C-alpha positions in Angstrom: 0.0 0.2 0.0 2.7 2.5 0.7 4.8 1.6 -2.3 1.4 2.3 -4.2 0.6 5.9 -3.1 4.6 6.7 -3.6 4.7 5.3 -7.0 1.4 8.0 -7.2 3.5 10.2 -5.8 6.2 10.4 -7.9 4.2 10.2 -11.2 2.7 13.4 -10.6 3.8 16.0 -12.7 6.5 18.7 -11.3 3.9 21.3 -11.1 0.7 19.5 -9.5 3.3 17.4 -6.8 4.7 20.8 -6.0 1.2 22.3 -5.4 -0.4 19.7 -3.4 3.1 18.9 -1.3 2.6 22.3 -0.2 -1.3 22.7 0.5 -1.1 19.6 2.5 2.2 20.5 4.7 0.5 23.5 5.2 -2.6 22.6 6.6 -1.6 19.8 8.6 1.3 22.6 10.0 -1.8 25.1 10.7 -3.6 22.0 12.2 -1.0 21.1 14.8 -0.3 24.6 15.7 3.0 25.0 14.3 2.1 27.8 11.8 -0.1 30.4 12.5 -3.1 30.8 9.8 -2.5 34.5 11.0 0.4 34.5 9.3 -0.5 33.1 6.2 -3.5 34.9 5.3 -4.4 37.8 2.8 -4.3 40.6 5.0 -4.1 44.0 2.5 -2.8 46.0 4.9 0.5 44.0 5.9 1.3 43.1 2.3 1.3 47.0 1.4 2.4 48.6 4.1 4.1 46.2 6.0 5.6 44.4 2.9 5.2 41.2 3.9 4.5 39.9 0.3 4.6 36.0 1.3 1.1 36.6 2.3 0.7 36.8 -1.5 1.5 33.1 -2.0 0.6 31.6 1.6 -3.0 32.2 1.4 -3.5 30.0 -1.5 -1.4 27.0 0.5 -3.9 27.3 3.5 -7.4 24.8 3.4 -8.4 25.6 6.6 -9.6 23.4 9.1 -9.0 19.0 7.9 -12.4 18.1 7.3 -14.7 16.7 4.8 -14.5 19.9 2.8 -10.6 19.9 3.1 -10.7 16.3 1.3 -12.6 17.0 -1.5 -10.7 19.9 -2.3 -7.5 17.9 -1.9 -8.9 15.5 -4.0 -9.9 17.7 -7.1 -6.5 19.4 -6.7 -5.0 16.4 -7.2 -7.1 14.9 -9.7 -8.0 18.4 -11.5 -4.5 19.9 -11.6 -2.4 16.6 -12.5 -5.3 16.2 -15.5 -4.7 19.6 -16.7 -1.1 19.4 -16.6 -0.8 15.9 -18.0 -3.2 16.8 -20.8 -4.3 20.0 -21.4 -0.8 21.6 -20.7 1.2 18.1 -21.8 4.9 19.3 -22.7 3.8 22.9 -21.7 4.7 23.4 -18.3 5.6 27.0 -18.3 1.9 27.8 -20.2 0.3 25.9 -17.0 2.2 27.7 -14.8 1.2 30.7 -16.3 -2.4 29.9 -16.1 -2.0 29.3 -12.3 -0.2 32.6 -12.3 -3.0 34.5 -13.6 -5.5 33.0 -11.9 -3.8 33.6 -8.5 -3.3 37.4 -9.7 -7.2 37.8 -10.8 -8.3 36.4 -7.9 -5.9 38.7 -5.8 -6.8 41.8 -7.3 -10.8 41.1 -7.4 -10.5 40.6 -3.5 -8.3 43.7 -3.1 -10.7 45.9 -5.2 -13.8 44.5 -4.0 -12.6 45.9 -0.9 -12.8 48.8 -1.5 -16.3 48.7 -3.1 -18.9 50.0 -0.8 -21.9 47.3 -0.1 -19.4 44.8 -0.8 -16.2 45.8 0.9 -17.5 43.5 3.9 -17.8 40.5 2.3 -15.0 40.8 0.3 -12.8 41.5 3.5 -13.9 37.9 5.1 -11.7 36.3 2.2 -8.8 36.1 3.2 -8.0 32.5 2.2 -7.9 32.1 -2.0 -7.0 28.1 -2.1 -10.3 27.0 -3.0 -10.6 29.8 -5.3 -7.9 28.6 -7.1 -8.7 24.9 -6.9 -12.1 25.5 -8.7 -11.0 27.5 -11.1 -8.5 24.9 -12.3 -11.7 22.5 -11.9 -13.6 25.1 -14.0 -10.9 25.1 -17.0 -10.9 21.4 -17.2 -14.5 21.1 -17.1 -14.8 23.5 -20.3 -12.3 21.6 -22.1 -13.8 18.6 -21.4 -18.0 19.2 -21.3 -18.8 16.1 -22.3 -17.7 13.7 -20.0 -20.2 12.1 -17.9 -19.8 11.9 -14.1 -21.0 10.9 -11.0 -20.7 12.6 -7.5 -21.0 10.2 -4.7 -23.0 7.7 -7.1 -25.9 9.8 -6.3 -26.8 11.5 -9.8 -24.8 11.3 -13.0 -24.0 14.7 -15.0 -21.8 16.0 -17.6 -18.6 17.6 -16.7 -19.9 20.7 -17.5 -21.7 21.1 -14.7 -19.0 20.1 -12.1 -18.4 23.5 -11.0 -21.7 24.2 -10.1 -21.9 20.7 -8.7 -18.8 21.8 -6.2 -20.5 25.1 -5.3 -23.8 23.5 -4.0 -21.3 20.9 -2.1 -19.7 23.8 -0.8 -22.9 25.5 0.6 -24.3 22.6 2.1 -21.3 21.9 3.7 -21.0 25.4 5.3 -18.4 26.8 3.1 -18.7 30.6 1.5 -20.3 30.5 -1.8 -18.2 33.5 -2.3 -14.9 31.8 -2.6 -15.9 29.0 -4.9 -17.8 31.3 -7.0 -14.5 33.6 -7.8 -12.9 30.7 -9.0 -15.3 30.2 -11.2 -15.0 33.6 -12.4 -11.3 33.3 -12.8 -11.2 30.1 -14.2 -13.9 31.5 -17.0 -11.8 34.6 -17.7 -9.4 32.6 -18.1 -10.8 30.2 -20.7 -12.6 33.2 -22.6 -8.8 34.8 -22.7 -7.3 31.8 -23.7 -9.8 29.7 -25.7 -12.4 31.8 -27.2 -10.6 35.5 -27.7 -8.3 34.0 -30.2 -10.1 32.2 -32.0 -12.9 35.3 -32.4 -9.7 37.2 -33.3 -6.6 35.8 -34.1 -4.8 37.1 -31.2 -3.5 35.7 -27.8 -3.5 38.0 -24.7 -2.1 35.2 -22.4 0.7 34.4 -23.8 3.4 33.0 -22.1 6.5 35.4 -21.1 9.7 34.4 -22.5 11.0 34.8 -19.1 8.5 32.1 -17.5 9.2 29.7 -20.4 13.0 30.2 -19.4 12.1 28.8 -16.4 11.2 25.3 -17.3 12.7 22.8 -19.6 9.5 21.4 -21.3 10.1 17.9 -22.8 9.7 18.3 -26.6 6.2 16.3 -27.5 6.8 14.0 -30.0 4.1 13.1 -32.2 4.7 9.8 -34.1 4.5 10.5 -38.3 3.7 7.6 -40.5 6.3 6.0 -42.2 6.6 6.7 -46.2 8.8 4.1 -48.0 10.0 5.8 -51.5 8.1 4.5 -54.4 9.8 1.2 -56.3 12.1 1.9 -59.1 10.5 0.9 -62.5 12.7 -0.1 -65.4 11.7 2.1 -68.8 10.8 -0.1 -71.5 11.3 1.6 -74.9 9.6 -0.2 -77.3 10.6 0.9 -80.8 
């Protein structure tokens, strides 16, 4: 059993393995009081005035208390992050990293701007961890790219993958989690899907092209596509008739 888990973990692509490991270590550390969640949360004042820029990253690593909701998010993180990295972004690790960077930036900016809007600032001020949002963003992008796959939720009912984000949103509400957090993830996922897949087909321009300095960070393997073998045509001796 232990060997099987070890093999499964080692076979994960680099981004998925790194993010999953950091999320589990951070959440377990907070549950054991080794790490204080207050030092990880997204606190605009401390980020801007005290230069605690690590909060822009650590707020995506803590998944709150270790309960059923945590287990579900770890499952979906491991599954759909892995599916995206191995399939849609196969051989394009830099592009996948840029997708996560776009999502993190979009979510952080939305929360910061929302905190300055009257009547909405109170709701946005309560969002200090965006880990669930980033996870649901990945699920949303995957569901848009694979909308017709049939799925089952806990064996209770079946649906197509296009509705998966909404099913997870309903489950979050059922277990008492904030619907705002999941909705933000779906909005971020739709923004990425539109800019990366829809807008280029409409205009021929790709606004989310991965910068060269990010591509330089990753040595992506070249995906080799097998080509059919082509044999030269047999030579035919010319027959000259008088």
